[in-house]
N, CA and C atoms of all chains as a GROMACS GRO file, in nm:
protein
  594
    1UNK      N    1  -0.136  -2.204  -0.567
    1UNK     CA    2  -0.258  -2.234  -0.489
    1UNK      C    3  -0.375  -2.162  -0.558
    2UNK      N    4  -0.448  -2.231  -0.569
    2UNK     CA    5  -0.582  -2.157  -0.688
    2UNK      C    6  -0.662  -2.097  -0.604
    3UNK      N    7  -0.679  -2.074  -0.732
    3UNK     CA    8  -0.803  -1.876  -0.645
    3UNK      C    9  -0.940  -1.879  -0.753
    4UNK      N   10  -1.028  -1.828  -0.737
    4UNK     CA   11  -1.159  -1.813  -0.773
    4UNK      C   12  -1.160  -1.621  -0.801
    5UNK      N   13  -0.993  -1.570  -0.824
    5UNK     CA   14  -1.043  -1.456  -0.814
    5UNK      C   15  -1.071  -1.377  -0.973
    6UNK      N   16  -1.013  -1.499  -1.069
    6UNK     CA   17  -1.086  -1.432  -1.221
    6UNK      C   18  -1.226  -1.427  -1.223
    7UNK      N   19  -1.302  -1.527  -1.164
    7UNK     CA   20  -1.424  -1.547  -1.203
    7UNK      C   21  -1.493  -1.462  -1.130
    8UNK      N   22  -1.489  -1.419  -0.981
    8UNK     CA   23  -1.503  -1.310  -0.894
    8UNK      C   24  -1.505  -1.207  -0.958
    9UNK      N   25  -1.361  -1.160  -1.014
    9UNK     CA   26  -1.378  -1.043  -1.106
    9UNK      C   27  -1.493  -1.006  -1.259
   10UNK      N   28  -1.461  -1.159  -1.296
   10UNK     CA   29  -1.552  -1.152  -1.434
   10UNK      C   30  -1.768  -1.074  -1.396
   11UNK      N   31  -1.769  -1.170  -1.296
   11UNK     CA   32  -1.860  -1.191  -1.203
   11UNK      C   33  -1.985  -1.021  -1.219
   12UNK      N   34  -1.823  -0.946  -1.197
   12UNK     CA   35  -1.811  -0.780  -1.126
   12UNK      C   36  -1.827  -0.712  -1.242
   13UNK      N   37  -1.758  -0.774  -1.382
   13UNK     CA   38  -1.713  -0.702  -1.494
   13UNK      C   39  -1.597  -0.619  -1.448
   14UNK      N   40  -1.504  -0.639  -1.368
   14UNK     CA   41  -1.451  -0.563  -1.326
   14UNK      C   42  -1.284  -0.611  -1.431
   15UNK      N   43  -1.204  -0.554  -1.448
   15UNK     CA   44  -1.063  -0.580  -1.523
   15UNK      C   45  -0.941  -0.578  -1.391
   16UNK      N   46  -0.821  -0.611  -1.424
   16UNK     CA   47  -0.756  -0.612  -1.350
   16UNK      C   48  -0.700  -0.495  -1.287
   17UNK      N   49  -0.732  -0.418  -1.402
   17UNK     CA   50  -0.685  -0.301  -1.356
   17UNK      C   51  -0.783  -0.208  -1.251
   18UNK      N   52  -0.887  -0.272  -1.282
   18UNK     CA   53  -1.027  -0.198  -1.125
   18UNK      C   54  -0.971  -0.261  -1.046
   19UNK      N   55  -0.919  -0.426  -1.028
   19UNK     CA   56  -0.936  -0.467  -0.890
   19UNK      C   57  -0.806  -0.443  -0.816
   20UNK      N   58  -0.726  -0.449  -0.906
   20UNK     CA   59  -0.598  -0.328  -0.872
   20UNK      C   60  -0.598  -0.210  -0.800
   21UNK      N   61  -0.678  -0.117  -0.850
   21UNK     CA   62  -0.694   0.019  -0.806
   21UNK      C   63  -0.790  -0.014  -0.693
   22UNK      N   64  -0.851  -0.101  -0.663
   22UNK     CA   65  -0.965  -0.133  -0.550
   22UNK      C   66  -0.871  -0.184  -0.420
   23UNK      N   67  -0.740  -0.253  -0.425
   23UNK     CA   68  -0.680  -0.313  -0.349
   23UNK      C   69  -0.560  -0.233  -0.274
   24UNK      N   70  -0.552  -0.152  -0.405
   24UNK     CA   71  -0.415  -0.028  -0.410
   24UNK      C   72  -0.299  -0.119  -0.377
   25UNK      N   73  -0.300  -0.183  -0.534
   25UNK     CA   74  -0.195  -0.303  -0.566
   25UNK      C   75  -0.126  -0.298  -0.702
   26UNK      N   76  -0.045  -0.304  -0.744
   26UNK     CA   77  -0.026  -0.280  -0.942
   26UNK      C   78  -0.095  -0.365  -1.005
   27UNK      N   79  -0.135  -0.389  -1.117
   27UNK     CA   80  -0.199  -0.428  -1.231
   27UNK      C   81  -0.126  -0.590  -1.183
   28UNK      N   82  -0.002  -0.589  -1.191
   28UNK     CA   83   0.070  -0.678  -1.214
   28UNK      C   84   0.087  -0.786  -1.110
   29UNK      N   85   0.078  -0.758  -0.999
   29UNK     CA   86   0.027  -0.831  -0.835
   29UNK      C   87  -0.123  -0.866  -0.880
   30UNK      N   88  -0.201  -0.790  -0.942
   30UNK     CA   89  -0.356  -0.903  -0.966
   30UNK      C   90  -0.338  -1.034  -1.040
   31UNK      N   91  -0.242  -0.999  -1.149
   31UNK     CA   92  -0.229  -1.079  -1.237
   31UNK      C   93  -0.129  -1.233  -1.196
   32UNK      N   94  -0.043  -1.193  -1.115
   32UNK     CA   95   0.040  -1.244  -1.053
   32UNK      C   96  -0.026  -1.367  -0.965
   33UNK      N   97  -0.137  -1.282  -0.865
   33UNK     CA   98  -0.204  -1.344  -0.755
   33UNK      C   99  -0.337  -1.460  -0.862
   34UNK      N  100  -0.397  -1.399  -0.915
   34UNK     CA  101  -0.480  -1.458  -1.028
   34UNK      C  102  -0.400  -1.617  -1.117
   35UNK      N  103  -0.318  -1.539  -1.141
   35UNK     CA  104  -0.237  -1.709  -1.203
   35UNK      C  105  -0.217  -1.793  -1.113
   36UNK      N  106  -0.183  -1.785  -0.989
   36UNK     CA  107  -0.126  -1.843  -0.866
   36UNK      C  108   0.022  -1.844  -0.881
   37UNK      N  109   0.115  -1.757  -0.966
   37UNK     CA  110   0.228  -1.723  -0.919
   37UNK      C  111   0.302  -1.666  -0.787
   38UNK      N  112   0.185  -1.584  -0.746
   38UNK     CA  113   0.216  -1.498  -0.612
   38UNK      C  114   0.118  -1.512  -0.529
   39UNK      N  115   0.158  -1.584  -0.380
   39UNK     CA  116   0.044  -1.644  -0.289
   39UNK      C  117   0.030  -1.467  -0.211
   40UNK      N  118  -0.091  -1.401  -0.202
   40UNK     CA  119  -0.070  -1.316  -0.114
   40UNK      C  120  -0.097  -1.326   0.020
   41UNK      N  121  -0.051  -1.205   0.090
   41UNK     CA  122  -0.038  -1.254   0.252
   41UNK      C  123  -0.170  -1.277   0.310
   42UNK      N  124  -0.150  -1.257   0.413
   42UNK     CA  125  -0.304  -1.292   0.512
   42UNK      C  126  -0.411  -1.176   0.474
   43UNK      N  127  -0.274  -1.037   0.540
   43UNK     CA  128  -0.390  -0.920   0.516
   43UNK      C  129  -0.469  -0.873   0.358
   44UNK      N  130  -0.385  -0.875   0.278
   44UNK     CA  131  -0.405  -0.893   0.132
   44UNK      C  132  -0.530  -0.994   0.143
   45UNK      N  133  -0.539  -1.132   0.143
   45UNK     CA  134  -0.609  -1.245   0.132
   45UNK      C  135  -0.719  -1.142   0.194
   46UNK      N  136  -0.704  -1.098   0.333
   46UNK     CA  137  -0.873  -1.100   0.398
   46UNK      C  138  -0.856  -0.958   0.325
   47UNK      N  139  -0.824  -0.888   0.231
   47UNK     CA  140  -0.890  -0.771   0.180
   47UNK      C  141  -0.966  -0.799   0.104
   48UNK      N  142  -0.924  -0.882   0.011
   48UNK     CA  143  -0.941  -0.973  -0.077
   48UNK      C  144  -1.109  -1.029  -0.069
   49UNK      N  145  -1.082  -1.070   0.051
   49UNK     CA  146  -1.240  -1.141   0.093
   49UNK      C  147  -1.350  -1.069   0.145
   50UNK      N  148  -1.313  -0.932   0.175
   50UNK     CA  149  -1.382  -0.825   0.243
   50UNK      C  150  -1.476  -0.747   0.079
   51UNK      N  151  -1.385  -0.772  -0.005
   51UNK     CA  152  -1.373  -0.672  -0.120
   51UNK      C  153  -1.490  -0.794  -0.193
   52UNK      N  154  -1.472  -0.875  -0.192
   52UNK     CA  155  -1.582  -0.997  -0.268
   52UNK      C  156  -1.693  -1.007  -0.184
   53UNK      N  157  -1.707  -0.951  -0.058
   53UNK     CA  158  -1.791  -0.987   0.036
   53UNK      C  159  -1.861  -1.128   0.074
   54UNK      N  160  -1.700  -1.206   0.048
   54UNK     CA  161  -1.649  -1.338   0.062
   54UNK      C  162  -1.605  -1.409   0.178
   55UNK      N  163  -1.510  -1.558   0.165
   55UNK     CA  164  -1.417  -1.579   0.301
   55UNK      C  165  -1.292  -1.592   0.241
   56UNK      N  166  -1.185  -1.574   0.312
   56UNK     CA  167  -1.044  -1.656   0.203
   56UNK      C  168  -1.076  -1.802   0.193
   57UNK      N  169  -1.153  -1.884   0.201
   57UNK     CA  170  -1.153  -1.986   0.216
   57UNK      C  171  -1.202  -2.079   0.076
   58UNK      N  172  -1.316  -1.941   0.075
   58UNK     CA  173  -1.426  -1.952  -0.040
   58UNK      C  174  -1.337  -1.916  -0.182
   59UNK      N  175  -1.259  -1.869  -0.133
   59UNK     CA  176  -1.150  -1.760  -0.274
   59UNK      C  177  -1.055  -1.823  -0.317
   60UNK      N  178  -0.972  -1.884  -0.178
   60UNK     CA  179  -0.822  -1.988  -0.209
   60UNK      C  180  -0.858  -2.125  -0.173
   61UNK      N  181  -0.784  -2.213  -0.258
   61UNK     CA  182  -0.753  -2.364  -0.176
   61UNK      C  183  -0.647  -2.349  -0.215
   62UNK      N  184  -0.572  -2.524  -0.102
   62UNK     CA  185  -0.490  -2.542  -0.142
   62UNK      C  186  -0.481  -2.693  -0.216
   63UNK      N  187  -0.562  -2.671  -0.321
   63UNK     CA  188  -0.567  -2.801  -0.342
   63UNK      C  189  -0.451  -2.777  -0.506
   64UNK      N  190  -0.407  -2.878  -0.597
   64UNK     CA  191  -0.280  -2.847  -0.657
   64UNK      C  192  -0.333  -2.808  -0.759
   65UNK      N  193   0.962  -0.389  -0.869
   65UNK     CA  194   0.933  -0.275  -0.918
   65UNK      C  195   0.782  -0.231  -1.035
   66UNK      N  196   0.752  -0.151  -1.017
   66UNK     CA  197   0.688  -0.086  -1.124
   66UNK      C  198   0.655   0.068  -1.134
   67UNK      N  199   0.732   0.081  -1.186
   67UNK     CA  200   0.805   0.311  -1.210
   67UNK      C  201   0.671   0.319  -1.304
   68UNK      N  202   0.627   0.232  -1.379
   68UNK     CA  203   0.497   0.279  -1.498
   68UNK      C  204   0.398   0.317  -1.409
   69UNK      N  205   0.335   0.289  -1.317
   69UNK     CA  206   0.236   0.335  -1.232
   69UNK      C  207   0.199   0.467  -1.127
   70UNK      N  208   0.105   0.487  -1.076
   70UNK     CA  209   0.147   0.631  -0.981
   70UNK      C  210   0.156   0.547  -0.891
   71UNK      N  211   0.250   0.428  -0.856
   71UNK     CA  212   0.343   0.418  -0.730
   71UNK      C  213   0.422   0.554  -0.666
   72UNK      N  214   0.304   0.531  -0.592
   72UNK     CA  215   0.433   0.696  -0.498
   72UNK      C  216   0.571   0.636  -0.414
   73UNK      N  217   0.624   0.534  -0.363
   73UNK     CA  218   0.703   0.401  -0.315
   73UNK      C  219   0.815   0.431  -0.464
   74UNK      N  220   0.778   0.410  -0.582
   74UNK     CA  221   0.847   0.392  -0.693
   74UNK      C  222   0.912   0.512  -0.743
   75UNK      N  223   0.806   0.610  -0.751
   75UNK     CA  224   0.822   0.809  -0.794
   75UNK      C  225   0.920   0.851  -0.672
   76UNK      N  226   0.929   0.835  -0.562
   76UNK     CA  227   1.033   0.845  -0.432
   76UNK      C  228   1.164   0.776  -0.456
   77UNK      N  229   1.137   0.661  -0.526
   77UNK     CA  230   1.298   0.596  -0.496
   77UNK      C  231   1.309   0.648  -0.618
   78UNK      N  232   1.266   0.693  -0.732
   78UNK     CA  233   1.333   0.716  -0.866
   78UNK      C  234   1.400   0.854  -0.837
   79UNK      N  235   1.357   0.968  -0.764
   79UNK     CA  236   1.378   1.099  -0.745
   79UNK      C  237   1.504   1.045  -0.672
   80UNK      N  238   1.499   0.980  -0.575
   80UNK     CA  239   1.573   0.962  -0.462
   80UNK      C  240   1.713   0.937  -0.557
   81UNK      N  241   1.724   0.828  -0.598
   81UNK     CA  242   1.781   0.783  -0.710
   81UNK      C  243   1.882   0.900  -0.800
   82UNK      N  244   1.787   1.005  -0.854
   82UNK     CA  245   1.879   1.083  -0.960
   82UNK      C  246   1.934   1.157  -0.876
   83UNK      N  247   1.883   1.220  -0.757
   83UNK     CA  248   1.978   1.318  -0.698
   83UNK      C  249   2.068   1.236  -0.630
   84UNK      N  250   2.111   1.152  -0.591
   84UNK     CA  251   2.216   1.065  -0.565
   84UNK      C  252   2.294   1.043  -0.665
   85UNK      N  253   2.241   1.018  -0.813
   85UNK     CA  254   2.356   0.991  -0.900
   85UNK      C  255   2.395   1.122  -0.932
   86UNK      N  256   2.351   1.218  -0.956
   86UNK     CA  257   2.363   1.325  -0.994
   86UNK      C  258   2.521   1.408  -0.823
   87UNK      N  259   2.471   1.402  -0.711
   87UNK     CA  260   2.533   1.449  -0.629
   87UNK      C  261   2.705   1.299  -0.607
   88UNK      N  262   2.662   1.219  -0.653
   88UNK     CA  263   2.802   1.110  -0.709
   88UNK      C  264   2.880   1.183  -0.823
   89UNK      N  265   2.830   1.232  -0.920
   89UNK     CA  266   2.885   1.297  -1.016
   89UNK      C  267   2.973   1.424  -0.964
   90UNK      N  268   2.900   1.491  -0.893
   90UNK     CA  269   2.943   1.632  -0.817
   90UNK      C  270   3.082   1.551  -0.721
   91UNK      N  271   3.087   1.467  -0.685
   91UNK     CA  272   3.161   1.469  -0.547
   91UNK      C  273   3.292   1.407  -0.670
   92UNK      N  274   3.268   1.286  -0.757
   92UNK     CA  275   3.332   1.242  -0.808
   92UNK      C  276   3.466   1.394  -0.882
   93UNK      N  277   3.362   1.475  -0.978
   93UNK     CA  278   3.476   1.577  -0.983
   93UNK      C  279   3.534   1.618  -0.905
   94UNK      N  280   3.440   1.670  -0.787
   94UNK     CA  281   3.533   1.753  -0.684
   94UNK      C  282   3.662   1.654  -0.629
   95UNK      N  283   3.650   1.547  -0.610
   95UNK     CA  284   3.757   1.473  -0.515
   95UNK      C  285   3.868   1.451  -0.657
   96UNK      N  286   3.794   1.432  -0.776
   96UNK     CA  287   3.992   1.408  -0.898
   96UNK      C  288   3.987   1.562  -0.892
   97UNK      N  289   3.936   1.644  -0.920
   97UNK     CA  290   3.936   1.805  -0.929
   97UNK      C  291   4.044   1.843  -0.835
   98UNK      N  292   4.019   1.810  -0.688
   98UNK     CA  293   4.117   1.837  -0.603
   98UNK      C  294   4.246   1.775  -0.582
   99UNK      N  295   4.249   1.672  -0.619
   99UNK     CA  296   4.346   1.569  -0.575
   99UNK      C  297   4.495   1.613  -0.702
  100UNK      N  298   4.453   1.621  -0.829
  100UNK     CA  299   4.488   1.672  -0.944
  100UNK      C  300   4.570   1.826  -0.924
  101UNK      N  301   4.472   1.914  -0.839
  101UNK     CA  302   4.537   2.040  -0.852
  101UNK      C  303   4.618   2.065  -0.682
  102UNK      N  304   4.522   2.025  -0.597
  102UNK     CA  305   4.602   2.041  -0.465
  102UNK      C  306   4.686   1.922  -0.415
  103UNK      N  307   4.660   1.833  -0.443
  103UNK     CA  308   4.731   1.707  -0.378
  103UNK      C  309   4.759   1.657  -0.244
  104UNK      N  310   4.639   1.688  -0.185
  104UNK     CA  311   4.583   1.664  -0.014
  104UNK      C  312   4.628   1.548   0.013
  105UNK      N  313   4.664   1.589   0.150
  105UNK     CA  314   4.785   1.422   0.210
  105UNK      C  315   4.675   1.428   0.319
  106UNK      N  316   4.660   1.399   0.418
  106UNK     CA  317   4.591   1.350   0.566
  106UNK      C  318   4.471   1.296   0.563
  107UNK      N  319   4.392   1.358   0.633
  107UNK     CA  320   4.241   1.375   0.707
  107UNK      C  321   4.186   1.409   0.537
  108UNK      N  322   4.251   1.504   0.503
  108UNK     CA  323   4.131   1.576   0.416
  108UNK      C  324   4.132   1.483   0.301
  109UNK      N  325   4.222   1.395   0.298
  109UNK     CA  326   4.292   1.313   0.128
  109UNK      C  327   4.202   1.209   0.171
  110UNK      N  328   4.182   1.149   0.323
  110UNK     CA  329   4.068   1.027   0.289
  110UNK      C  330   3.929   1.105   0.341
  111UNK      N  331   3.934   1.224   0.288
  111UNK     CA  332   3.761   1.260   0.336
  111UNK      C  333   3.738   1.252   0.189
  112UNK      N  334   3.857   1.353   0.132
  112UNK     CA  335   3.816   1.318  -0.018
  112UNK      C  336   3.749   1.214  -0.096
  113UNK      N  337   3.855   1.120  -0.032
  113UNK     CA  338   3.849   1.025  -0.144
  113UNK      C  339   3.692   0.894  -0.092
  114UNK      N  340   3.697   0.941   0.030
  114UNK     CA  341   3.585   0.875   0.011
  114UNK      C  342   3.432   0.901  -0.019
  115UNK      N  343   3.475   1.031  -0.051
  115UNK     CA  344   3.328   1.149  -0.092
  115UNK      C  345   3.204   1.055  -0.193
  116UNK      N  346   3.278   1.013  -0.322
  116UNK     CA  347   3.208   0.958  -0.440
  116UNK      C  348   3.141   0.787  -0.354
  117UNK      N  349   3.225   0.753  -0.284
  117UNK     CA  350   3.169   0.642  -0.206
  117UNK      C  351   3.000   0.643  -0.122
  118UNK      N  352   3.016   0.768  -0.093
  118UNK     CA  353   2.926   0.807   0.028
  118UNK      C  354   2.739   0.795  -0.066
  119UNK      N  355   2.805   0.833  -0.166
  119UNK     CA  356   2.673   0.803  -0.254
  119UNK      C  357   2.682   0.767  -0.313
  120UNK      N  358   2.755   0.637  -0.342
  120UNK     CA  359   2.732   0.501  -0.418
  120UNK      C  360   2.668   0.417  -0.294
  121UNK      N  361   2.716   0.439  -0.194
  121UNK     CA  362   2.654   0.333  -0.065
  121UNK      C  363   2.506   0.393  -0.050
  122UNK      N  364   2.472   0.511  -0.075
  122UNK     CA  365   2.351   0.568  -0.031
  122UNK      C  366   2.221   0.484  -0.126
  123UNK      N  367   2.298   0.464  -0.246
  123UNK     CA  368   2.207   0.408  -0.362
  123UNK      C  369   2.154   0.268  -0.262
  124UNK      N  370   2.206   0.220  -0.227
  124UNK     CA  371   2.134   0.072  -0.165
  124UNK      C  372   2.074   0.152  -0.041
  125UNK      N  373   2.103   0.208   0.061
  125UNK     CA  374   2.009   0.290   0.097
  125UNK      C  375   1.900   0.344   0.076
  126UNK      N  376   1.886   0.378  -0.021
  126UNK     CA  377   1.733   0.448  -0.083
  126UNK      C  378   1.667   0.302  -0.170
  127UNK      N  379   1.763   0.176  -0.194
  127UNK     CA  380   1.691   0.073  -0.202
  127UNK      C  381   1.612   0.032  -0.086
  128UNK      N  382   1.646   0.040  -0.007
  128UNK     CA  383   1.617  -0.034   0.127
  128UNK      C  384   1.500   0.069   0.185
  129UNK      N  385   1.516   0.177   0.181
  129UNK     CA  386   1.417   0.269   0.212
  129UNK      C  387   1.278   0.223   0.101
  130UNK      N  388   1.316   0.266   0.012
  130UNK     CA  389   1.187   0.180  -0.101
  130UNK      C  390   1.111   0.027  -0.074
  131UNK      N  391   1.222  -0.056  -0.041
  131UNK     CA  392   1.160  -0.184   0.027
  131UNK      C  393   1.066  -0.152   0.129
  132UNK      N  394   1.112  -0.073   0.212
  132UNK     CA  395   1.019  -0.035   0.354
  132UNK      C  396   0.900   0.061   0.308
  133UNK      N  397   0.894   0.131   0.268
  133UNK     CA  398   0.780   0.247   0.210
  133UNK      C  399   0.715   0.164   0.102
  134UNK      N  400   0.709   0.067   0.036
  134UNK     CA  401   0.655  -0.008  -0.102
  134UNK      C  402   0.570  -0.070  -0.035
  135UNK      N  403   0.427  -0.030  -0.060
  135UNK     CA  404   0.272  -0.125   0.030
  135UNK      C  405   0.223  -0.255  -0.016
  136UNK      N  406   0.276  -0.224  -0.179
  136UNK     CA  407   0.253  -0.360  -0.297
  136UNK      C  408   0.363  -0.440  -0.244
  137UNK      N  409   0.293  -0.553  -0.203
  137UNK     CA  410   0.351  -0.660  -0.140
  137UNK      C  411   0.398  -0.742  -0.285
  138UNK      N  412   0.375  -0.761  -0.351
  138UNK     CA  413   0.411  -0.816  -0.482
  138UNK      C  414   0.522  -0.726  -0.540
  139UNK      N  415   0.574  -0.627  -0.528
  139UNK     CA  416   0.639  -0.507  -0.609
  139UNK      C  417   0.730  -0.499  -0.502
  140UNK      N  418   0.709  -0.556  -0.384
  140UNK     CA  419   0.852  -0.544  -0.286
  140UNK      C  420   0.881  -0.713  -0.326
  141UNK      N  421   0.855  -0.752  -0.314
  141UNK     CA  422   0.918  -0.916  -0.358
  141UNK      C  423   0.978  -0.940  -0.476
  142UNK      N  424   0.932  -0.788  -0.584
  142UNK     CA  425   1.027  -0.848  -0.700
  142UNK      C  426   1.156  -0.722  -0.678
  143UNK      N  427   1.164  -0.642  -0.591
  143UNK     CA  428   1.269  -0.568  -0.518
  143UNK      C  429   1.384  -0.660  -0.444
  144UNK      N  430   1.319  -0.729  -0.366
  144UNK     CA  431   1.389  -0.856  -0.292
  144UNK      C  432   1.473  -0.967  -0.379
  145UNK      N  433   1.422  -1.004  -0.469
  145UNK     CA  434   1.435  -1.058  -0.567
  145UNK      C  435   1.593  -1.013  -0.656
  146UNK      N  436   1.492  -0.902  -0.688
  146UNK     CA  437   1.625  -0.836  -0.792
  146UNK      C  438   1.761  -0.824  -0.701
  147UNK      N  439   1.736  -0.782  -0.575
  147UNK     CA  440   1.842  -0.752  -0.521
  147UNK      C  441   1.935  -0.848  -0.477
  148UNK      N  442   1.859  -0.943  -0.435
  148UNK     CA  443   1.920  -1.142  -0.428
  148UNK      C  444   1.965  -1.122  -0.513
  149UNK      N  445   1.938  -1.135  -0.737
  149UNK     CA  446   2.036  -1.113  -0.802
  149UNK      C  447   2.160  -1.086  -0.831
  150UNK      N  448   2.179  -0.937  -0.756
  150UNK     CA  449   2.240  -0.831  -0.790
  150UNK      C  450   2.339  -0.846  -0.666
  151UNK      N  451   2.341  -0.927  -0.567
  151UNK     CA  452   2.442  -1.038  -0.462
  151UNK      C  453   2.490  -1.072  -0.518
  152UNK      N  454   2.385  -1.194  -0.535
  152UNK     CA  455   2.496  -1.326  -0.640
  152UNK      C  456   2.538  -1.316  -0.714
  153UNK      N  457   2.462  -1.229  -0.790
  153UNK     CA  458   2.566  -1.187  -0.945
  153UNK      C  459   2.706  -1.152  -0.888
  154UNK      N  460   2.712  -1.006  -0.814
  154UNK     CA  461   2.799  -0.986  -0.808
  154UNK      C  462   2.928  -1.067  -0.725
  155UNK      N  463   2.884  -1.151  -0.658
  155UNK     CA  464   2.953  -1.273  -0.581
  155UNK      C  465   3.017  -1.339  -0.666
  156UNK      N  466   2.951  -1.400  -0.772
  156UNK     CA  467   2.937  -1.469  -0.884
  156UNK      C  468   3.104  -1.427  -0.976
  157UNK      N  469   3.068  -1.242  -1.020
  157UNK     CA  470   3.187  -1.224  -1.106
  157UNK      C  471   3.290  -1.201  -1.019
  158UNK      N  472   3.292  -1.144  -0.906
  158UNK     CA  473   3.446  -1.096  -0.806
  158UNK      C  474   3.505  -1.214  -0.803
  159UNK      N  475   3.391  -1.344  -0.764
  159UNK     CA  476   3.472  -1.463  -0.735
  159UNK      C  477   3.541  -1.524  -0.857
  160UNK      N  478   3.474  -1.549  -0.986
  160UNK     CA  479   3.554  -1.597  -1.091
  160UNK      C  480   3.632  -1.464  -1.091
  161UNK      N  481   3.673  -1.420  -1.107
  161UNK     CA  482   3.744  -1.280  -1.173
  161UNK      C  483   3.885  -1.332  -1.036
  162UNK      N  484   3.852  -1.313  -0.942
  162UNK     CA  485   3.973  -1.311  -0.834
  162UNK      C  486   4.046  -1.425  -0.843
  163UNK      N  487   3.960  -1.534  -0.853
  163UNK     CA  488   4.034  -1.689  -0.912
  163UNK      C  489   4.116  -1.661  -1.066
  164UNK      N  490   4.081  -1.606  -1.182
  164UNK     CA  491   4.136  -1.592  -1.268
  164UNK      C  492   4.278  -1.465  -1.254
  165UNK      N  493   4.249  -1.342  -1.182
  165UNK     CA  494   4.382  -1.311  -1.087
  165UNK      C  495   4.468  -1.392  -1.036
  166UNK      N  496   4.449  -1.452  -1.006
  166UNK     CA  497   4.517  -1.554  -0.906
  166UNK      C  498   4.597  -1.638  -0.995
  167UNK      N  499   4.508  -1.685  -1.085
  167UNK     CA  500   4.630  -1.811  -1.143
  167UNK      C  501   4.632  -1.796  -1.276
  168UNK      N  502   4.590  -1.713  -1.332
  168UNK     CA  503   4.598  -1.686  -1.506
  168UNK      C  504   4.670  -1.500  -1.489
  169UNK      N  505   4.644  -1.437  -1.378
  169UNK     CA  506   4.721  -1.322  -1.382
  169UNK      C  507   4.661  -1.251  -1.508
  170UNK      N  508   4.528  -1.267  -1.484
  170UNK     CA  509   4.439  -1.134  -1.555
  170UNK      C  510   4.434  -1.021  -1.514
  171UNK      N  511   4.375  -0.853  -1.541
  171UNK     CA  512   4.396  -0.754  -1.531
  171UNK      C  513   4.313  -0.755  -1.425
  172UNK      N  514   4.390  -0.692  -1.282
  172UNK     CA  515   4.299  -0.635  -1.185
  172UNK      C  516   4.159  -0.587  -1.169
  173UNK      N  517   4.076  -0.608  -1.153
  173UNK     CA  518   3.944  -0.591  -1.072
  173UNK      C  519   3.949  -0.517  -0.990
  174UNK      N  520   3.891  -0.350  -0.982
  174UNK     CA  521   3.876  -0.268  -0.890
  174UNK      C  522   3.800  -0.273  -0.850
  175UNK      N  523   3.788  -0.281  -0.705
  175UNK     CA  524   3.662  -0.306  -0.618
  175UNK      C  525   3.549  -0.239  -0.608
  176UNK      N  526   3.645  -0.120  -0.708
  176UNK     CA  527   3.486   0.048  -0.647
  176UNK      C  528   3.412  -0.038  -0.787
  177UNK      N  529   3.405  -0.108  -0.902
  177UNK     CA  530   3.360  -0.152  -1.002
  177UNK      C  531   3.264  -0.262  -0.910
  178UNK      N  532   3.273  -0.331  -0.806
  178UNK     CA  533   3.182  -0.396  -0.721
  178UNK      C  534   3.035  -0.334  -0.748
  179UNK      N  535   3.022  -0.233  -0.681
  179UNK     CA  536   2.884  -0.153  -0.699
  179UNK      C  537   2.794  -0.140  -0.841
  180UNK      N  538   2.909  -0.148  -0.931
  180UNK     CA  539   2.816  -0.100  -1.068
  180UNK      C  540   2.802  -0.249  -1.158
  181UNK      N  541   2.862  -0.374  -1.126
  181UNK     CA  542   2.844  -0.468  -1.132
  181UNK      C  543   2.713  -0.506  -1.047
  182UNK      N  544   2.679  -0.486  -0.915
  182UNK     CA  545   2.579  -0.537  -0.841
  182UNK      C  546   2.484  -0.464  -0.912
  183UNK      N  547   2.489  -0.312  -0.938
  183UNK     CA  548   2.348  -0.247  -1.021
  183UNK      C  549   2.317  -0.321  -1.156
  184UNK      N  550   2.432  -0.336  -1.231
  184UNK     CA  551   2.379  -0.389  -1.341
  184UNK      C  552   2.295  -0.538  -1.296
  185UNK      N  553   2.338  -0.637  -1.260
  185UNK     CA  554   2.263  -0.745  -1.246
  185UNK      C  555   2.097  -0.713  -1.174
  186UNK      N  556   2.116  -0.591  -1.102
  186UNK     CA  557   2.035  -0.595  -1.036
  186UNK      C  558   1.865  -0.495  -1.175
  187UNK      N  559   1.936  -0.386  -1.275
  187UNK     CA  560   1.903  -0.361  -1.374
  187UNK      C  561   1.844  -0.503  -1.465
  188UNK      N  562   1.935  -0.552  -1.519
  188UNK     CA  563   1.904  -0.694  -1.554
  188UNK      C  564   1.786  -0.762  -1.531
  189UNK      N  565   1.794  -0.798  -1.452
  189UNK     CA  566   1.706  -0.845  -1.364
  189UNK      C  567   1.550  -0.837  -1.315
  190UNK      N  568   1.530  -0.693  -1.286
  190UNK     CA  569   1.413  -0.657  -1.243
  190UNK      C  570   1.318  -0.682  -1.369
  191UNK      N  571   1.358  -0.621  -1.503
  191UNK     CA  572   1.251  -0.645  -1.590
  191UNK      C  573   1.256  -0.807  -1.626
  192UNK      N  574   1.333  -0.897  -1.610
  192UNK     CA  575   1.294  -1.001  -1.654
  192UNK      C  576   1.239  -1.104  -1.552
  193UNK      N  577   1.224  -1.062  -1.448
  193UNK     CA  578   1.167  -1.115  -1.282
  193UNK      C  579   0.976  -1.056  -1.329
  194UNK      N  580   1.031  -0.919  -1.363
  194UNK     CA  581   0.841  -0.882  -1.385
  194UNK      C  582   0.837  -0.955  -1.522
  195UNK      N  583   0.868  -0.960  -1.641
  195UNK     CA  584   0.784  -1.025  -1.762
  195UNK      C  585   0.735  -1.186  -1.709
  196UNK      N  586   0.799  -1.248  -1.606
  196UNK     CA  587   0.769  -1.291  -1.598
  196UNK      C  588   0.586  -1.352  -1.526
  197UNK      N  589   0.559  -1.211  -1.488
  197UNK     CA  590   0.405  -1.229  -1.424
  197UNK      C  591   0.302  -1.134  -1.472
  198UNK      N  592   0.389  -1.115  -1.601
  198UNK     CA  593   0.260  -1.025  -1.758
  198UNK      C  594   0.179  -1.115  -1.796
   0.00000   0.00000   0.00000
């Protein structure tokens, strides 16, 4: 699943570690989600959406 | 599972593992010592014989507890995957060994070693799985 996490993170000047701290997950988790190797659960996707003041579908897309 | 971070679940897991391994060593020394000196029989012999196994079985419960307590879903999935590698690896090794025992008559593999094989596979697969996401 594709996502805009890297762009959204860069816009705020956050490192992967910064985002991980805000989400209360490990940096590896952020990296795995960002690179599309791990799809987050619905609660974590909502947490990301709230954090970026956005919606899940604006962050994630099911395009190959 | 990332024990290098300030992950409370991983820290608790490590602390419990260390305590359980110490209990295992103590129970093993106790069982061997009592069997060598006093040659117990009956219920006492049975209880002493399974004493070290309780700690080893406890390691599985501790891993299960970690999976239940881990809030980071990615780390939890890595833990589950490593356990699957442990189960699969142990079944593969013991299956191959069993057939070799039957047909080629190699040395008998003591089932006590199954746990060691399982944890070796878990220990090897954990860093390999994590490396995929670095």
